[in-house]
N, C-alpha and C positions, 0 to 999 in steps of 0.2 A: 757257174763258171762260164767264161767266154772261150770261144775257139779262136785260132789265129785269124787276124783281120788284116785288111789292106793297109800297107804302111810302106814308107820309103825304103826300108831295109828289111831283110828277112834272114832267118837262120842264125848262125853263130859267127860273131865277128871278133876282130882284133884291133886294139888301139894301135895306131900308126905313130911311130917315133922316127926321127931322122936317121938314127943308127940302124934302123931296119929297112931303109929304102932300097938299098942295093939287093939284099936277099929277097925281099918280097917281089921286087920288079923282075928278078931273074927266075923266080919260082912259079909253080902252077897256081892258077887262080883258085883252085879247089882248096887251098890251104885255109882260107877264111871266106865266108860268104859276103862279108862287108867289112869296111874299115871305118875307123872313127878318128877324128883329129880335133885338137883345140885350135880354132881358127886363128887365135892370137899368135900362135907359133908359126903360122904359114902365110898370113896376109902379106902381100907385096914381096914374097920370096921369089927371087929370080935365080939365074945361073943354073948350075947343074942340079941343085936341089929342086928348083922350080920346074925344070924339065922332067925330072923323075916323078915329082908329085903329079904333074899333069898327065903323065903316062898312066899312073895308077887310077886317076879319076876317070880315065877312058876305059879301064878294065873292070873296075869294082863299083858297087854301090857304096855311098859314103854317108856317114852321119857326122855332125859337128857337135862338140861338147865344150861350151864356153867356160872361161875361167875368170873373167874380169868385169862382168856386167854390174856386179854389186847390187843384186836385186834386193837384198835385205838392208842395205846401207841407207844413210840419210842424205848423202850428197846427191845432187841431181844426176840423172842418167847421163852417161858420156855419149853425146850425140855423134861426135866424130867417130868413136869406136863403133857405134851402131851402123853408121854409114859404111865403114870399112867392112864390117861383117856382112852386111847386105850385099855389097859388091862381090865379096868372096863367094858367098852362097850362090849368087846369080851366075857368076863366071863358071863355077864348077857344077851347076845344076843340082845343088844339094837342097833337099826339102826338109830334112830332119835336123832340128837344132834344139839343144837342151842347155840348161844352165843350173847352177847350184842354188838351193834355197838357203842362202847365206849372205853375209856381208864380206867385202874384200877391199874396201877403200874408205878413206875419210877425207883428209886434205889431199892425200895422194894414195897411190896403189899400195896395198899392204902385202901383196904377194902371198896371201894365205886366205883360207876360207874360214871366217869367223862365225860362231853361232849367233842367232838373234833371239830375243825374248819371245816366248810362245804366248803372245797376247792377242786379244781380239783386235786391238788397234793395229798391230802389225799385220794381221790377216788382211784387213782392208787396205792398208798402205801398200803392202807388197803386191796384192792382187792388182791394184791400180798401176803399179810399175810394170807388171807383167803385160798388161794390156797396152801400155805405151810401147813396150818392146815389140809386141806383135804388130802394132800399127806401123812401126818404123821398118821392120823386116818384111812385112807382108807375108808372114808365115806364122803358124802356131809356135808357141814356146812351150817346151817340155821342161818341167822342173824336177830336180833330183834331191832326194833326202840325203843329208850330209852326215859325215862323221863329226864328232865333237869331243872335247876334253874338259869342258866346263858347261854347266847348265845355268842359264840366266833366269832370273825370276819371271814368272808368268803364270796366268791362270789356267793354261792348257798344258796337256802333256804332248809329247812329240807326235804320236799318231793323230791326235785330235787337231793339232796345229796344221799338219800336212794336209789332212782331209779338208780342213776349213779353207785353206788357201786354194786347193784344187777346186773346191765348190765355188768360192767367191770369184776366182779368176776364170772359171770354166775352162781349165787347161788340163793337160795330161801329165802323167808321172813317169819319170825314169826311176825305177825301183832299183836302188843299189843294195844288193843283198849283203855284200861285205860290210857296208856301212851299218846295216841293221845289226849284224853280229858285233861289230866293234862297239857300238853304243850300248848294246845289251850288257857287255862286260864292264864298260867304263861307268855306267850308271845303274847297274844291277836291275835291268829291266828284262822283259820277256821278249826275245827275238821272234818266236813263233807267233805270239799275239800281235806284234807289230805287222808281220807279213799278212796275217789274216785280216787285220783292220784296214788294210788298204783297199780302195774301191776298184774292183776288177775292171770295170768299164773305162777307167781312166789310165790304166797302165799301158804305156806305149811300148817300152822295151826295158831291158834289165842290164845291170852290170854285175860282174863278179871280179874279185881281185884278191891278192894276197896282202898280208899286213905284218906288222912287227910287234912282238910281245915285249913291251918295255918293262912291265911288271906283271905279276899274276893277275892283277885287276886293272891293268892299263894296256890297251891295244892302240897302236898307231897305224892309221890307214896309209901305209907307205907305198903300196903298189910295187913293191920290190921283191916279192917272193911268190912261190906257187900258191894257188888256191888250196885251202885246207879242207878236210872232210866236213867239219861243221857248216862251212859256207856252201859246199855242194849239197848237203842235206837240206839247208834252207832254200836253195834254189829248187830242189825237187818239191818241197812244200809249196813254194810259190807257183810252180807249174800246176800242182794238184788243185790248189785253191783258186787260181785265177786263169788257168789255161796257159798254153805255151806262148811265149813272147820272144821276139828277137833278143838275143843275149850276147853281150860283148865282154871279152876278157881284157882287163886293163893291166898293163905292165909298163912302168915308167923308167926303171933302171935295174941294175943287176941282171942284165938280159942273159938268159941261157941260149943255147943254139936254137935257131928258129924252129927246128923240128920239135923241140920240147914245148914251145908255145903253141904250135899247131896241134900237138897232142892234147893240150888243155882245151883248145877250141873244139877238137873232135869229141872230147868228153862232154862238152856242152851239147853237141849234136846228139850224142847217145842218150843223154837225159831228155832231150826234146823228143826224140823218137819214142822213148819209153813212155813219156807222159802223154803223147798225142792220143793214143787209143783211149786212155782214161778220160781225157777231155771230151772226146767224141761221145763216149758212153754217157758222161754227165749231161 
């Protein structure tokens, strides 16, 4: 296992949404150690929202988590979008940028994260696209394991595919613990085995979130509910297996009072503190 390492964000973070701007700006910095945004939702944002966002980037460390790069798609990478993202990252001095290991566009933007076939050809193709993104942004690209609701044909399983892309692209992983649980229910796989199969040295940071139970055997990665106990338990396993990493709480809608979100962020901190002595002993 590895111990915490130098990185652009540390501790326990919270995903920033526009409806939270006023409260977070007015509250103590100690509520979260860092914030994360999807840059597509904030690029070229002016007026009151732009001023509030700038005030937060001067108080907090930030990570960016993209939605639209279409790493797994077949269409050429959107060079204009890449330029806009680079300018946004440069303007706000943000070094941490991640994207989903999925497809999200064809002739146009699909506004959803679609699975890709787990094939050797896709490993090489997506790794090449990751390197193109890194060259354009002049930053490392961190990739996230995604939730899915259909499994496309391919000779690899999901852990094998993720590992192969990480190795081929020589990049890092954003380990989304909730996505691991969601997929384990949707496809009857072993969530703990997935966590343990990830390479410790490539895990940059982690996500936790809530989800929606559509059916007993179908979970939807909604980010609209509190984190449940099985996700917290998988996060504890991830810390034991890989060492403590910066970890972010995602919440996209159905917002409770900010104090309740900060209570979940504080729960991340408690798990990190509890796991730190174990990591040091290991």
